Structure formats: C-alpha cells, structure tokens
C-alpha positions as CSV (number, residue, x, y, z in Angstrom):
1,M,-3.9,-4.7,-108.0
2,S,-4.1,-6.4,-104.6
3,K,-1.2,-7.7,-102.7
4,Q,-2.4,-11.3,-103.3
5,V,-2.4,-10.8,-107.0
6,D,1.0,-9.2,-107.0
7,K,2.4,-12.2,-105.1
8,M,0.8,-14.7,-107.4
9,L,2.2,-12.9,-110.5
10,A,5.7,-12.6,-109.0
11,S,5.9,-16.3,-108.2
12,H,4.2,-17.7,-111.4
13,K,5.6,-16.1,-114.5
14,Q,2.9,-17.5,-116.8
15,L,0.0,-15.9,-115.0
16,V,-1.8,-13.0,-116.5
17,H,-4.1,-10.5,-114.7
18,S,-6.8,-8.7,-116.6
19,A,-9.0,-6.1,-114.8
20,F,-12.5,-4.8,-115.6
21,Q,-13.2,-7.3,-118.4
22,K,-16.9,-7.6,-119.6
23,V,-18.4,-11.1,-119.7
24,S,-20.3,-11.6,-123.0
25,S,-21.3,-15.3,-122.2
26,H,-21.4,-17.5,-119.1
27,V,-22.2,-21.2,-119.3
28,Q,-22.0,-23.7,-116.4
29,R,-22.5,-27.5,-116.6
30,Q,-22.2,-30.2,-114.1
31,Q,-19.2,-32.6,-114.4
32,D,-19.2,-35.3,-111.7
33,E,-19.5,-33.3,-108.4
34,W,-18.0,-30.1,-109.9
35,Y,-19.6,-27.3,-112.0
36,L,-17.5,-26.4,-115.0
37,N,-17.9,-22.8,-115.8
38,T,-16.9,-21.2,-119.2
39,L,-16.8,-17.5,-119.7
40,M,-16.4,-15.6,-123.0
41,I,-14.9,-12.1,-122.6
42,E,-15.6,-9.2,-125.0
43,G,-12.6,-8.7,-127.3
44,H,-11.3,-12.3,-126.8
45,N,-11.9,-15.4,-128.9
46,V,-10.7,-17.8,-126.3
47,P,-12.8,-19.4,-123.5
48,F,-12.0,-18.8,-119.9
49,K,-12.6,-21.9,-117.8
50,Y,-12.9,-22.6,-114.0
51,K,-14.5,-25.1,-111.7
52,R,-16.7,-24.6,-108.6
53,K,-18.3,-27.0,-106.2
54,Q,-21.6,-25.2,-106.3
55,P,-23.6,-23.5,-109.1
56,Y,-23.0,-19.8,-109.4
57,Q,-25.2,-16.9,-110.5
58,S,-25.0,-15.8,-114.2
59,L,-22.1,-13.4,-114.8
60,K,-23.3,-12.3,-118.3
61,G,-22.7,-8.6,-118.6
62,A,-20.7,-8.3,-115.4
63,R,-17.3,-6.7,-115.2
64,M,-14.7,-9.1,-113.8
65,N,-11.0,-9.1,-112.7
66,L,-9.4,-12.4,-113.9
67,T,-6.1,-14.0,-113.1
68,Y,-5.4,-16.9,-115.5
69,Y,-2.8,-18.7,-117.5
70,P,-3.0,-20.0,-121.1
71,T,-3.2,-23.7,-121.8
72,T,-4.4,-26.0,-124.5
73,E,-7.0,-28.7,-124.6
74,S,-7.4,-31.5,-127.1
75,V,-11.0,-31.6,-128.4
76,A,-11.8,-34.2,-131.1
77,G,-8.1,-34.5,-131.9
78,M,-7.6,-30.7,-132.4
79,E,-5.6,-28.5,-130.0
80,I,-7.6,-25.6,-128.7
81,E,-6.3,-22.7,-126.7
82,V,-8.2,-22.0,-123.4
83,M,-7.5,-19.8,-120.4
84,K,-7.5,-21.6,-117.0
85,V,-8.8,-19.1,-114.4
86,V,-7.2,-19.3,-111.0
87,R,-8.7,-16.2,-109.5
88,L,-12.0,-14.5,-110.4
89,K,-13.5,-11.4,-108.7
90,R,-16.2,-8.9,-109.7
91,S,-14.8,-5.4,-110.4
C-alpha cells in the first residue's frame, strides 16, 4: 500500500482498503452539479458510491484499488448498507 493509504487507515479506524477488485457494473448519473457514481464489485452485494464534478469513463471490467467506509442510507423507509468511497485508483 502507499504511504497515503497507510496514513488514512491509521487515523481513521473505520476505513477499509481493498486492492485489485474487479468492477462488474458502473453507473453514473447527474445530481445537481455533481455526478453520482455507483460501482458494483465482483463478490460483493453492496454498492460502492462516490461523487465527482465531471463525468468519468466507464470502469466496467477494470481492476480498482478502493478505500472506503461502510455506512447506511434510507431508501423508501428501508435501511440499506452502502460503501462510501474516499479514494479510488486503477490497479
């Protein structure tokens, strides 16, 4: 892992780092001035979400290094677990 990731993991105990994960689905949609991106990773049943100011190329099939933390969102009155991505990089 890089020094930056090690620092982040040391200072934030809830963060998780996963390396070389394959993206099975990538969807982006505009929400106000941001683009909300949702990734589905092979072997996981939880969406990984992050925001960007500009649209991004499709990541479907790419291998990614992800740093994220688990959180929950309320959708139609139901609590759903999602992973909020704080760092994303191609492997």
